[in-house]
N, C-alpha and C positions, 0 to 999 in steps of 0.2 A: 313564934310557929305556930299557931293557931289560925295567924292571918294566912301563912303560906299554904296550910291544910285549906281552909277555907276558898281560895283563890284556885287551888289545884284542884280540888272538887266540881268549881264552876267550869273551869277551863276543859276538868274532861267530860262534864257534861251538853257544853257547848261544842265538844268537837264531835261527841258523839250523837247529837243532834244535826250538825253540819252534813257529817257520812248518811244519813240517815235521809236527809233531804236531796243531797246528790244523788243517793240511789235510785230514789223516786224519781228524781229528774233523770234519767239514764234512763229508765224502764220506760217512761212516757217516750225521750226521743227515740227510742229502740222503736217501741209501738207504732209510732206517726209516721215513720220512713216509709216511702213507696218502694216495694222491691222493683230492681232492674236485674233482667234475665242478661243482656248484655250491655257493657258501657255504650254510649253512643259512640265513641270516637274507634268504637275495634270493627264495626260490622262489615264485614268485605263481601260485595256481591258478587260471584263467578258467574263468567259467562258460559253458555255450552259450547264443550269443542265440536259436535256436532253439525254437519251442515245441514244445510233448510231443508235438504232434498232429504237425507236421513231422516231427520225429527218428522217429516209429514208424512214419509211412507212409514215408520214406525209405530207412530202416534196411534193408540188406538181410538176407535169410531165411538165408544162408548167409557165412559168414565168406571161401569160397572163391571170389576173382573173375572163376573159369573159368564156373563154375556161374551167376555171379551180378554180371556185369560191369555198369560204371555205365555210365550215356549218355553217348553221344559228346558233346563241346563243339561248337559253330560251330567255333571253331578247328583244332582237332580233325580236323572234316571235310575243314575247306578246308587243312589241311596233307597230309591221304592225298589229297585229290582234286591237288592240287599234283604229289607225290610218284608217283603213277602217270601224271600225263603226262608229268614228265620222264622216268623210266626204262621202261625195254621190258623185259618178265620176258625174251624171248628172247635180249636183248644179254648176250653173254659180259664178265660182269665179274668170275666167280669161275673161271674157265676151262673151265664145265662149260655146256652147250651145253644149253636148256631148250626143250619144244617147247610151245607154247601157242597 
């Protein structure tokens, strides 16, 4: 009976040590892995459907959007008009009174 208890406690300790070592190994492998944003085989490159003339005509002369802003869409114009109607510049919304 004592032999079985002795073997049981040794096996229990051995299994516990084995589990701890495997957990440490798993943590090490996860930390060493290089993150990939997209798997290599899944990258799909799409070609532009616009004609060459359209792309050249619509392409901005400058990458700076402050110098060459795109034209406002109809939805953007409606949103700006709604905002201007809803909010008054002279209203106190940030604690600073503005004269307008």
